[in-house]
N, C-alpha and C positions, 0 to 999 in steps of 0.2 A: 725701247722708249715710249713707244705707243701703248704697250700692254702695262707699263708703270702707270701712266696718265690713267688708263682705264680703272686700274686697281683703286688709285687715289680718289678717283670720282664716284666710285661705286660704293653706295653706303646710305645709312640713315644719318641725317644731320641735324643738329640742334643750335640755336642761338640764344639759349637761356642766358648765359653770362651776359651778352651783350644787352639783352632785352632788359635784365635787371639793373644793369649800370645806366643804360639811358632809355627808359621807357617812353618818352616823349617822341623819339624819334625811330624807335626801332621795336617792332612788333615781335613777340615771341612766336617764333616758326619752326616748323618741323619740314624738313627737306628730304624727299626721296630720289635716290638716283640709281635706278635699277639696270643692270645690264639686259640686253635683248638681243636676241639673234635675229636679224632680219637682213643684212646685206653681205651675206656670204662670209668672206674672211674679214671684212672690215667690222670694227667693234662700235657698238652704238649703246647709248644711255637713254633709258626713259626717265625723265625728270618731272616731279610734281612736288607742289608745296601745299602747306596748310598751316593756318593759325592754329596754335596748339589748344585755344580754347573752342576751336571748331573743327577738330580733327576729321569729323564727317563730311566736311564741306571743301574739299582739296580743290585746287585751282593752278593755273598756268601749267598745264600738261603740254610737254614738248619733247621732241626726240633729238638728240646730238649725236651725229655721225662722226667718230673719230678716224681720221686718216693720216696716211703718211705720203708724201709726195716729194718730188725732187726739190720743191721750195721749202720743205719741212712738214713739220706737224700743223694740222688744221682741224678745226671742228666745224662742220657744216649743221646748220639748224634745218628742222623739219617740223610743220604742225600737223596736227591731226585733223583730217578732214570733218571728223565728227568727235570732238573731244570727250563728249559723254561716253562713247564706248571703252574709253579707258580711264575715265574718272575714278579714283579711287585704286589705281593699280599699284600706287605706292605701297599702300598697306595689303593690297590684295593682287599680289604680282600674276596669279593665274589668269587675270583679264589680259596679260601681254600674250598669251599664248595664241589669241586669235587674230594679232595685228598681221596683215599683209601689207606689201608695196602699195596696193591700191587704197589702203586707208590712210596714207600720209601723202603730204605735199611738200615739195623741196621749196625752201624759202632762198632762192639764188643770191640775194644780197644779205644774208645772214651767216656770214662765215667770219670764224676767228683764226688769227694767226697764233701759234702757240710757240714760245721759246721754254727752255729749261734750263735751269742752273743748279749745280750741285751744292747741296747743303749737307750738314752734319749727318741728318737722319734719311738722306735719300735725294730728292729733289724737289724744287720748288718751280711749279709750272705757271706760266703766266700767258694768260690768253686775252687777245685784244684785236679790235676790228681792224681791217687793213684802213690806211688813210684815206680820205675822201669817200667813205662808203656809208650808205645809211641802210639800217635794216628797216624795211616796210614791206609790208604784206596786207591782205585783205582778210577780214575774219567777220562773217556774218554781214557782210555788207558795208563794213566800216575799214577804213584805211587806219592801220596800226603801224606805228613807228616805235621801236625799241633801240635803246643802247645797250649792248651786250659786253660782257667781260668777266673774267674771274681768275683766280688763282688757285690752285690745287697743291697741298702738300699732304705728306703721309696721314695726319690726323685731323686736319682742318681745311675748309674749303671757303673762300670769299666770294660772294656774288657782288657784281657791280651792276647787275641788270636794272635799268629802269625805264618807264614809258616817257614817250616824248611826244609832245602835242605837235602834230605835222604842220600846223599854221604859224605857231610862235617859236617852235624848236626849243621850247623850254621843258625841263623834265617835270612830270606830273605825279609819279608813283615810283616806288622802289627804293634803290640805294640813292636817296637824295641827299643824305649827310655822311656818306662814306659807303664802303663796303659792308653788306650783311656778313658778319663773322660766324660761320657755322663751323661747329666741333662735332667729329664723326662720333656717332655713339654706337654704330654697328656696321660692319663691312658685309658686303654682299659679294 
């Protein structure tokens, strides 16, 4: 099951149809999710995205470690200590070859529980935060809080990620009007 989740997540994705239908609320994005060998037998995905009008300016570099435990499937998030070292790796995967354990930092409160249900084309994976958890971490001296979640199917990926104002607990960026609906344009 873990391998299937990794296969569904690995690829290049685009939300062009959604951005055309609702340009006020959804920017046309490209999302790269590349498999990376980093944790021995565990599977990991490097994720990065970019506005299609500014492909040379990717942002939100992150690392997702896919794990199977007695409690089921989970996704553990990590941040890069220096995101500039991997900036652009979505389009230039050779940048990932130099990543080592000491280049990343565990985000202990940023874990998703994954459930799977069978559908006609395979599986539909749903990843949500455990109840009563907040994904918070420091980045360049600032406290960042995000709400994480996704759905993965054979040819699509829905992202519910959004930034949260730590003071007001209100969403301030990301999937404010529902999930970003990405279609897979290339598998990795």
